[in-house]
PDB file of N, CA, C and O in Angstrom, chain B, residues numbered from 101:
ATOM      1  N   MET B 101      -4.727  -2.783  14.105  1.00  0.00           N
ATOM      2  CA  MET B 101      -6.168  -3.465  14.442  1.00  0.00           C
ATOM      3  C   MET B 101      -6.104  -3.596  15.792  1.00  0.00           C
ATOM      4  O   MET B 101      -5.219  -4.176  16.421  1.00  0.00           O
ATOM      5  N   LEU B 102      -7.249  -2.937  16.306  1.00  0.00           N
ATOM      6  CA  LEU B 102      -7.568  -2.792  17.562  1.00  0.00           C
ATOM      7  C   LEU B 102      -8.304  -4.111  18.523  1.00  0.00           C
ATOM      8  O   LEU B 102      -9.507  -4.009  18.766  1.00  0.00           O
ATOM      9  N   SER B 103      -7.526  -5.343  19.053  1.00  0.00           N
ATOM     10  CA  SER B 103      -7.996  -6.319  19.306  1.00  0.00           C
ATOM     11  C   SER B 103      -9.274  -6.305  20.177  1.00  0.00           C
ATOM     12  O   SER B 103     -10.321  -6.887  19.892  1.00  0.00           O
ATOM     13  N   GLY B 104      -8.956  -5.274  21.697  1.00  0.00           N
ATOM     14  CA  GLY B 104      -9.977  -5.558  22.647  1.00  0.00           C
ATOM     15  C   GLY B 104      -9.126  -5.736  24.336  1.00  0.00           C
ATOM     16  O   GLY B 104      -7.943  -6.002  24.547  1.00  0.00           O
ATOM     17  N   TRP B 105     -10.080  -5.511  25.194  1.00  0.00           N
ATOM     18  CA  TRP B 105      -9.049  -5.700  26.552  1.00  0.00           C
ATOM     19  C   TRP B 105      -9.238  -6.955  26.821  1.00  0.00           C
ATOM     20  O   TRP B 105     -10.102  -7.669  26.313  1.00  0.00           O
ATOM     21  N   MET B 106      -8.307  -7.317  27.762  1.00  0.00           N
ATOM     22  CA  MET B 106      -7.668  -8.361  28.137  1.00  0.00           C
ATOM     23  C   MET B 106      -7.259  -8.082  29.816  1.00  0.00           C
ATOM     24  O   MET B 106      -6.087  -7.945  30.165  1.00  0.00           O
ATOM     25  N   GLY B 107      -8.274  -8.029  30.657  1.00  0.00           N
ATOM     26  CA  GLY B 107      -7.919  -7.871  31.793  1.00  0.00           C
ATOM     27  C   GLY B 107      -7.672  -6.069  31.806  1.00  0.00           C
ATOM     28  O   GLY B 107      -8.540  -5.251  31.502  1.00  0.00           O
ATOM     29  N   GLU B 108      -6.564  -5.819  32.147  1.00  0.00           N
ATOM     30  CA  GLU B 108      -6.499  -4.497  32.336  1.00  0.00           C
ATOM     31  C   GLU B 108      -5.664  -4.051  31.231  1.00  0.00           C
ATOM     32  O   GLU B 108      -5.494  -2.832  31.200  1.00  0.00           O
ATOM     33  N   VAL B 109      -4.988  -4.867  30.132  1.00  0.00           N
ATOM     34  CA  VAL B 109      -4.059  -4.742  29.374  1.00  0.00           C
ATOM     35  C   VAL B 109      -5.301  -4.392  27.992  1.00  0.00           C
ATOM     36  O   VAL B 109      -6.379  -4.976  27.884  1.00  0.00           O
ATOM     37  N   TYR B 110      -4.895  -3.542  27.259  1.00  0.00           N
ATOM     38  CA  TYR B 110      -5.972  -3.158  25.659  1.00  0.00           C
ATOM     39  C   TYR B 110      -4.555  -4.091  24.967  1.00  0.00           C
ATOM     40  O   TYR B 110      -3.395  -4.053  25.377  1.00  0.00           O
ATOM     41  N   LYS B 111      -5.147  -4.957  23.727  1.00  0.00           N
ATOM     42  CA  LYS B 111      -4.296  -5.720  23.130  1.00  0.00           C
ATOM     43  C   LYS B 111      -4.451  -5.155  21.554  1.00  0.00           C
ATOM     44  O   LYS B 111      -5.587  -5.146  21.080  1.00  0.00           O
ATOM     45  N   ILE B 112      -3.435  -4.731  20.816  1.00  0.00           N
ATOM     46  CA  ILE B 112      -3.090  -3.608  19.994  1.00  0.00           C
ATOM     47  C   ILE B 112      -2.543  -4.944  18.897  1.00  0.00           C
ATOM     48  O   ILE B 112      -1.971  -5.908  19.406  1.00  0.00           O
ATOM     49  N   LYS B 113      -2.748  -4.898  17.571  1.00  0.00           N
ATOM     50  CA  LYS B 113      -1.670  -5.861  16.321  1.00  0.00           C
ATOM     51  C   LYS B 113      -1.849  -4.689  15.292  1.00  0.00           C
ATOM     52  O   LYS B 113      -2.875  -4.128  14.908  1.00  0.00           O
ATOM     53  N   VAL B 114      -0.423  -4.479  14.937  1.00  0.00           N
ATOM     54  CA  VAL B 114       0.047  -3.741  13.732  1.00  0.00           C
ATOM     55  C   VAL B 114       0.912  -4.488  12.812  1.00  0.00           C
ATOM     56  O   VAL B 114       1.795  -5.291  13.114  1.00  0.00           O
ATOM     57  N   SER B 115       0.474  -4.052  11.466  1.00  0.00           N
ATOM     58  CA  SER B 115       1.292  -4.797  10.462  1.00  0.00           C
ATOM     59  C   SER B 115       2.624  -4.139  10.238  1.00  0.00           C
ATOM     60  O   SER B 115       3.275  -4.412   9.230  1.00  0.00           O
ATOM     61  N   GLU B 116       3.084  -3.228  11.196  1.00  0.00           N
ATOM     62  CA  GLU B 116       4.320  -2.986  10.691  1.00  0.00           C
ATOM     63  C   GLU B 116       5.672  -3.563  11.101  1.00  0.00           C
ATOM     64  O   GLU B 116       5.619  -4.219  12.141  1.00  0.00           O
ATOM     65  N   PRO B 117       6.742  -3.481  10.585  1.00  0.00           N
ATOM     66  CA  PRO B 117       7.640  -4.802  11.928  1.00  0.00           C
ATOM     67  C   PRO B 117       8.099  -3.999  12.283  1.00  0.00           C
ATOM     68  O   PRO B 117       8.144  -2.834  11.889  1.00  0.00           O
ATOM     69  N   PRO B 118       8.744  -4.767  13.532  1.00  0.00           N
ATOM     70  CA  PRO B 118       9.135  -4.271  14.405  1.00  0.00           C
ATOM     71  C   PRO B 118      10.968  -3.656  14.407  1.00  0.00           C
ATOM     72  O   PRO B 118      11.857  -4.201  15.061  1.00  0.00           O
ATOM     73  N   GLU B 119      11.139  -2.560  13.603  1.00  0.00           N
ATOM     74  CA  GLU B 119      12.340  -2.498  13.305  1.00  0.00           C
ATOM     75  C   GLU B 119      12.170  -1.100  12.772  1.00  0.00           C
ATOM     76  O   GLU B 119      11.232  -0.771  12.046  1.00  0.00           O
ATOM     77  N   GLN B 120      13.417  -0.059  13.294  1.00  0.00           N
ATOM     78  CA  GLN B 120      13.544   1.682  13.175  1.00  0.00           C
ATOM     79  C   GLN B 120      12.143   2.113  13.756  1.00  0.00           C
ATOM     80  O   GLN B 120      11.307   2.786  13.154  1.00  0.00           O
ATOM     81  N   GLY B 121      12.074   1.787  14.573  1.00  0.00           N
ATOM     82  CA  GLY B 121      10.681   2.099  15.603  1.00  0.00           C
ATOM     83  C   GLY B 121       9.293   2.208  14.722  1.00  0.00           C
ATOM     84  O   GLY B 121       8.388   2.789  15.321  1.00  0.00           O
ATOM     85  N   LYS B 122       8.979   1.739  13.390  1.00  0.00           N
ATOM     86  CA  LYS B 122       8.008   1.183  12.734  1.00  0.00           C
ATOM     87  C   LYS B 122       6.560   0.773  13.151  1.00  0.00           C
ATOM     88  O   LYS B 122       5.437   1.237  12.954  1.00  0.00           O
ATOM     89  N   ALA B 123       7.052  -0.244  13.780  1.00  0.00           N
ATOM     90  CA  ALA B 123       5.723  -0.912  15.167  1.00  0.00           C
ATOM     91  C   ALA B 123       5.271   0.046  16.071  1.00  0.00           C
ATOM     92  O   ALA B 123       4.078   0.243  16.299  1.00  0.00           O
ATOM     93  N   ASN B 124       6.449   0.814  16.739  1.00  0.00           N
ATOM     94  CA  ASN B 124       6.170   1.926  17.738  1.00  0.00           C
ATOM     95  C   ASN B 124       5.144   2.990  17.103  1.00  0.00           C
ATOM     96  O   ASN B 124       4.132   3.361  17.698  1.00  0.00           O
ATOM     97  N   LYS B 125       5.509   3.419  15.878  1.00  0.00           N
ATOM     98  CA  LYS B 125       4.828   4.769  15.390  1.00  0.00           C
ATOM     99  C   LYS B 125       3.537   4.122  15.034  1.00  0.00           C
ATOM    100  O   LYS B 125       2.539   4.714  15.445  1.00  0.00           O
ATOM    101  N   ALA B 126       3.340   2.975  14.321  1.00  0.00           N
ATOM    102  CA  ALA B 126       2.087   2.637  13.976  1.00  0.00           C
ATOM    103  C   ALA B 126       1.207   2.442  15.326  1.00  0.00           C
ATOM    104  O   ALA B 126       0.049   2.857  15.278  1.00  0.00           O
ATOM    105  N   VAL B 127       1.623   1.899  16.413  1.00  0.00           N
ATOM    106  CA  VAL B 127       0.887   1.882  17.711  1.00  0.00           C
ATOM    107  C   VAL B 127       0.210   3.229  18.105  1.00  0.00           C
ATOM    108  O   VAL B 127      -0.980   3.297  18.413  1.00  0.00           O
ATOM    109  N   LEU B 128       0.868   4.058  18.081  1.00  0.00           N
ATOM    110  CA  LEU B 128       0.630   5.750  18.607  1.00  0.00           C
ATOM    111  C   LEU B 128      -0.286   6.200  17.456  1.00  0.00           C
ATOM    112  O   LEU B 128      -1.197   6.921  17.864  1.00  0.00           O
ATOM    113  N   GLU B 129      -0.301   5.898  15.686  1.00  0.00           N
ATOM    114  CA  GLU B 129      -1.280   6.322  14.944  1.00  0.00           C
ATOM    115  C   GLU B 129      -2.197   5.703  15.170  1.00  0.00           C
ATOM    116  O   GLU B 129      -3.226   6.351  14.978  1.00  0.00           O
ATOM    117  N   LEU B 130      -2.358   4.718  15.500  1.00  0.00           N
ATOM    118  CA  LEU B 130      -3.584   3.699  15.487  1.00  0.00           C
ATOM    119  C   LEU B 130      -4.216   4.293  16.765  1.00  0.00           C
ATOM    120  O   LEU B 130      -5.197   4.985  16.494  1.00  0.00           O
ATOM    121  N   LEU B 131      -3.988   4.231  17.812  1.00  0.00           N
ATOM    122  CA  LEU B 131      -4.276   4.876  18.820  1.00  0.00           C
ATOM    123  C   LEU B 131      -4.701   6.413  18.710  1.00  0.00           C
ATOM    124  O   LEU B 131      -5.771   6.773  19.200  1.00  0.00           O
ATOM    125  N   SER B 132      -4.120   7.032  18.265  1.00  0.00           N
ATOM    126  CA  SER B 132      -4.381   8.678  17.827  1.00  0.00           C
ATOM    127  C   SER B 132      -5.988   8.653  17.237  1.00  0.00           C
ATOM    128  O   SER B 132      -7.035   9.223  17.541  1.00  0.00           O
ATOM    129  N   ARG B 133      -5.711   8.008  16.578  1.00  0.00           N
ATOM    130  CA  ARG B 133      -7.108   7.744  15.137  1.00  0.00           C
ATOM    131  C   ARG B 133      -8.177   7.658  16.082  1.00  0.00           C
ATOM    132  O   ARG B 133      -9.016   8.542  16.248  1.00  0.00           O
ATOM    133  N   SER B 134      -8.115   6.314  16.844  1.00  0.00           N
ATOM    134  CA  SER B 134      -9.156   5.380  17.861  1.00  0.00           C
ATOM    135  C   SER B 134      -9.763   6.314  18.920  1.00  0.00           C
ATOM    136  O   SER B 134     -10.937   6.269  19.288  1.00  0.00           O
ATOM    137  N   LEU B 135      -8.686   7.289  19.430  1.00  0.00           N
ATOM    138  CA  LEU B 135      -9.087   8.015  20.722  1.00  0.00           C
ATOM    139  C   LEU B 135      -9.354   9.569  20.309  1.00  0.00           C
ATOM    140  O   LEU B 135      -9.636  10.571  20.966  1.00  0.00           O
ATOM    141  N   LYS B 136      -9.146   9.326  18.974  1.00  0.00           N
ATOM    142  CA  LYS B 136      -9.483  11.305  18.431  1.00  0.00           C
ATOM    143  C   LYS B 136      -8.641  12.595  18.868  1.00  0.00           C
ATOM    144  O   LYS B 136      -8.969  13.777  18.966  1.00  0.00           O
ATOM    145  N   ILE B 137      -7.342  11.874  19.111  1.00  0.00           N
ATOM    146  CA  ILE B 137      -6.666  12.527  19.803  1.00  0.00           C
ATOM    147  C   ILE B 137      -5.074  12.738  19.038  1.00  0.00           C
ATOM    148  O   ILE B 137      -4.487  11.942  18.305  1.00  0.00           O
ATOM    149  N   SER B 138      -4.707  13.885  19.428  1.00  0.00           N
ATOM    150  CA  SER B 138      -3.072  14.013  18.488  1.00  0.00           C
ATOM    151  C   SER B 138      -1.940  13.276  19.091  1.00  0.00           C
ATOM    152  O   SER B 138      -1.933  12.969  20.283  1.00  0.00           O
ATOM    153  N   LYS B 139      -0.840  12.950  18.147  1.00  0.00           N
ATOM    154  CA  LYS B 139      -0.210  11.796  18.649  1.00  0.00           C
ATOM    155  C   LYS B 139       0.819  12.287  19.594  1.00  0.00           C
ATOM    156  O   LYS B 139       1.747  11.523  19.859  1.00  0.00           O
ATOM    157  N   SER B 140       0.775  13.504  20.157  1.00  0.00           N
ATOM    158  CA  SER B 140       1.542  14.415  21.031  1.00  0.00           C
ATOM    159  C   SER B 140       1.336  14.271  22.644  1.00  0.00           C
ATOM    160  O   SER B 140       2.027  14.535  23.628  1.00  0.00           O
ATOM    161  N   GLN B 141      -0.373  13.542  22.349  1.00  0.00           N
ATOM    162  CA  GLN B 141      -0.966  13.121  23.657  1.00  0.00           C
ATOM    163  C   GLN B 141      -0.819  11.880  24.183  1.00  0.00           C
ATOM    164  O   GLN B 141      -1.348  11.221  25.079  1.00  0.00           O
ATOM    165  N   LEU B 142       0.260  11.705  23.183  1.00  0.00           N
ATOM    166  CA  LEU B 142       0.333   9.683  23.499  1.00  0.00           C
ATOM    167  C   LEU B 142       1.871   9.695  23.867  1.00  0.00           C
ATOM    168  O   LEU B 142       2.366  10.658  23.282  1.00  0.00           O
ATOM    169  N   GLN B 143       3.009   8.888  24.738  1.00  0.00           N
ATOM    170  CA  GLN B 143       3.973   8.595  24.687  1.00  0.00           C
ATOM    171  C   GLN B 143       4.041   6.823  25.162  1.00  0.00           C
ATOM    172  O   GLN B 143       3.361   6.223  25.994  1.00  0.00           O
ATOM    173  N   ILE B 144       4.644   6.552  24.668  1.00  0.00           N
ATOM    174  CA  ILE B 144       5.289   5.094  24.908  1.00  0.00           C
ATOM    175  C   ILE B 144       6.167   5.186  26.222  1.00  0.00           C
ATOM    176  O   ILE B 144       7.290   5.677  26.105  1.00  0.00           O
ATOM    177  N   ILE B 145       5.748   4.759  27.438  1.00  0.00           N
ATOM    178  CA  ILE B 145       6.658   4.826  28.640  1.00  0.00           C
ATOM    179  C   ILE B 145       7.862   3.883  29.182  1.00  0.00           C
ATOM    180  O   ILE B 145       8.835   3.956  29.933  1.00  0.00           O
ATOM    181  N   SER B 146       6.877   2.501  27.937  1.00  0.00           N
ATOM    182  CA  SER B 146       7.825   1.359  28.652  1.00  0.00           C
ATOM    183  C   SER B 146       7.764   0.530  27.264  1.00  0.00           C
ATOM    184  O   SER B 146       6.890   0.607  26.401  1.00  0.00           O
ATOM    185  N   GLY B 147       8.683  -0.117  27.272  1.00  0.00           N
ATOM    186  CA  GLY B 147       8.411  -1.375  25.934  1.00  0.00           C
ATOM    187  C   GLY B 147       8.826  -0.996  24.354  1.00  0.00           C
ATOM    188  O   GLY B 147       8.387  -1.557  23.350  1.00  0.00           O
ATOM    189  N   GLU B 148      10.010   0.360  24.415  1.00  0.00           N
ATOM    190  CA  GLU B 148       9.656   0.642  23.103  1.00  0.00           C
ATOM    191  C   GLU B 148      10.192  -0.394  22.214  1.00  0.00           C
ATOM    192  O   GLU B 148       9.899  -0.422  21.019  1.00  0.00           O
ATOM    193  N   SER B 149      11.164  -1.456  22.907  1.00  0.00           N
ATOM    194  CA  SER B 149      11.887  -2.481  22.140  1.00  0.00           C
ATOM    195  C   SER B 149      11.009  -3.980  22.525  1.00  0.00           C
ATOM    196  O   SER B 149      11.398  -5.091  22.163  1.00  0.00           O
ATOM    197  N   SER B 150      10.110  -3.796  23.104  1.00  0.00           N
ATOM    198  CA  SER B 150       9.307  -5.373  23.433  1.00  0.00           C
ATOM    199  C   SER B 150       7.843  -5.362  22.640  1.00  0.00           C
ATOM    200  O   SER B 150       7.496  -4.418  21.930  1.00  0.00           O
ATOM    201  N   ALA B 151       7.155  -6.375  22.832  1.00  0.00           N
ATOM    202  CA  ALA B 151       5.847  -6.459  22.587  1.00  0.00           C
ATOM    203  C   ALA B 151       4.762  -5.973  23.513  1.00  0.00           C
ATOM    204  O   ALA B 151       3.534  -5.928  23.443  1.00  0.00           O
ATOM    205  N   LEU B 152       5.518  -5.682  24.260  1.00  0.00           N
ATOM    206  CA  LEU B 152       4.032  -5.613  25.474  1.00  0.00           C
ATOM    207  C   LEU B 152       4.821  -4.061  25.710  1.00  0.00           C
ATOM    208  O   LEU B 152       6.034  -3.995  25.511  1.00  0.00           O
ATOM    209  N   LYS B 153       4.194  -3.068  26.062  1.00  0.00           N
ATOM    210  CA  LYS B 153       4.333  -1.624  26.135  1.00  0.00           C
ATOM    211  C   LYS B 153       3.464  -0.833  27.049  1.00  0.00           C
ATOM    212  O   LYS B 153       2.369  -1.269  27.403  1.00  0.00           O
ATOM    213  N   THR B 154       3.840   0.106  27.366  1.00  0.00           N
ATOM    214  CA  THR B 154       2.808   0.932  28.337  1.00  0.00           C
ATOM    215  C   THR B 154       2.986   2.232  27.727  1.00  0.00           C
ATOM    216  O   THR B 154       4.097   2.700  27.478  1.00  0.00           O
ATOM    217  N   VAL B 155       1.593   2.970  27.422  1.00  0.00           N
ATOM    218  CA  VAL B 155       1.831   4.056  26.900  1.00  0.00           C
ATOM    219  C   VAL B 155       0.924   5.089  27.748  1.00  0.00           C
ATOM    220  O   VAL B 155      -0.176   4.899  28.267  1.00  0.00           O
ATOM    221  N   GLU B 156       1.619   6.073  27.728  1.00  0.00           N
ATOM    222  CA  GLU B 156       0.454   7.536  28.544  1.00  0.00           C
ATOM    223  C   GLU B 156      -0.021   8.102  27.966  1.00  0.00           C
ATOM    224  O   GLU B 156       0.597   8.692  27.080  1.00  0.00           O
ATOM    225  N   ILE B 157      -1.628   8.290  28.142  1.00  0.00           N
ATOM    226  CA  ILE B 157      -2.362   9.250  27.497  1.00  0.00           C
ATOM    227  C   ILE B 157      -2.477  10.437  28.307  1.00  0.00           C
ATOM    228  O   ILE B 157      -2.618  10.293  29.521  1.00  0.00           O
ATOM    229  N   THR B 158      -2.433  11.678  27.764  1.00  0.00           N
ATOM    230  CA  THR B 158      -3.036  12.836  28.579  1.00  0.00           C
ATOM    231  C   THR B 158      -4.163  13.218  28.176  1.00  0.00           C
ATOM    232  O   THR B 158      -4.504  12.695  27.115  1.00  0.00           O
ATOM    233  N   GLY B 159      -4.939  13.998  28.661  1.00  0.00           N
ATOM    234  CA  GLY B 159      -6.333  14.719  28.456  1.00  0.00           C
ATOM    235  C   GLY B 159      -7.509  14.026  28.319  1.00  0.00           C
ATOM    236  O   GLY B 159      -8.596  14.399  27.877  1.00  0.00           O
ATOM    237  N   LEU B 160      -7.039  12.632  28.894  1.00  0.00           N
ATOM    238  CA  LEU B 160      -8.588  11.776  28.822  1.00  0.00           C
ATOM    239  C   LEU B 160      -8.558  11.341  29.670  1.00  0.00           C
ATOM    240  O   LEU B 160      -7.396  11.262  30.072  1.00  0.00           O
ATOM    241  N   SER B 161      -9.692  10.671  30.721  1.00  0.00           N
ATOM    242  CA  SER B 161      -9.777  10.259  31.744  1.00  0.00           C
ATOM    243  C   SER B 161      -9.723   8.508  31.302  1.00  0.00           C
ATOM    244  O   SER B 161      -9.912   8.175  30.132  1.00  0.00           O
ATOM    245  N   GLU B 162      -9.520   7.758  32.099  1.00  0.00           N
ATOM    246  CA  GLU B 162      -9.319   6.090  32.177  1.00  0.00           C
ATOM    247  C   GLU B 162     -11.232   5.857  31.598  1.00  0.00           C
ATOM    248  O   GLU B 162     -11.521   5.116  30.658  1.00  0.00           O
ATOM    249  N   THR B 163     -12.131   6.538  32.282  1.00  0.00           N
ATOM    250  CA  THR B 163     -13.288   5.891  31.533  1.00  0.00           C
ATOM    251  C   THR B 163     -13.596   6.641  30.253  1.00  0.00           C
ATOM    252  O   THR B 163     -14.510   6.204  29.554  1.00  0.00           O
ATOM    253  N   GLU B 164     -13.057   7.521  29.941  1.00  0.00           N
ATOM    254  CA  GLU B 164     -13.188   8.230  28.284  1.00  0.00           C
ATOM    255  C   GLU B 164     -12.322   7.100  27.296  1.00  0.00           C
ATOM    256  O   GLU B 164     -12.577   6.754  26.142  1.00  0.00           O
ATOM    257  N   ILE B 165     -11.270   6.693  28.149  1.00  0.00           N
ATOM    258  CA  ILE B 165     -10.265   5.642  26.869  1.00  0.00           C
ATOM    259  C   ILE B 165     -11.183   4.549  27.119  1.00  0.00           C
ATOM    260  O   ILE B 165     -11.493   4.088  26.021  1.00  0.00           O
ATOM    261  N   ALA B 166     -11.571   4.128  27.747  1.00  0.00           N
ATOM    262  CA  ALA B 166     -12.267   2.973  27.894  1.00  0.00           C
ATOM    263  C   ALA B 166     -13.437   2.695  26.983  1.00  0.00           C
ATOM    264  O   ALA B 166     -13.748   1.768  26.235  1.00  0.00           O
ATOM    265  N   ASN B 167     -13.948   3.808  27.317  1.00  0.00           N
ATOM    266  CA  ASN B 167     -15.440   4.088  26.385  1.00  0.00           C
ATOM    267  C   ASN B 167     -15.112   3.976  24.901  1.00  0.00           C
ATOM    268  O   ASN B 167     -15.673   3.249  24.081  1.00  0.00           O
ATOM    269  N   LEU B 168     -13.973   4.936  24.676  1.00  0.00           N
ATOM    270  CA  LEU B 168     -13.236   5.161  22.972  1.00  0.00           C
ATOM    271  C   LEU B 168     -13.030   3.695  22.508  1.00  0.00           C
ATOM    272  O   LEU B 168     -13.453   3.417  21.386  1.00  0.00           O
ATOM    273  N   LEU B 169     -12.478   2.802  23.180  1.00  0.00           N
ATOM    274  CA  LEU B 169     -11.970   1.694  22.875  1.00  0.00           C
ATOM    275  C   LEU B 169     -12.609   0.402  22.691  1.00  0.00           C
ATOM    276  O   LEU B 169     -12.062  -0.577  22.183  1.00  0.00           O
ATOM    277  N   LYS B 170     -13.886   0.459  23.166  1.00  0.00           N
ATOM    278  CA  LYS B 170     -15.042  -0.308  23.377  1.00  0.00           C
ATOM    279  C   LYS B 170     -15.089  -0.928  22.091  1.00  0.00           C
ATOM    280  O   LYS B 170     -15.989  -1.723  21.822  1.00  0.00           O
TER     281      LYS B 170
END
């Protein structure tokens, strides 16, 4: 579930458990669908084992990402 912007951080909730990468996969799938891009354009670059993650998105500008996530 996309929750919205909290300052410069975008909050996302997923129902998958944080074990064996299930939650990370769910985050990437949700972002892929919401941004209408392939999962190969997304990469978790920090926080794989944390609730706070940094995701790198290629192929979209910051403005495009912000507009798609409104």
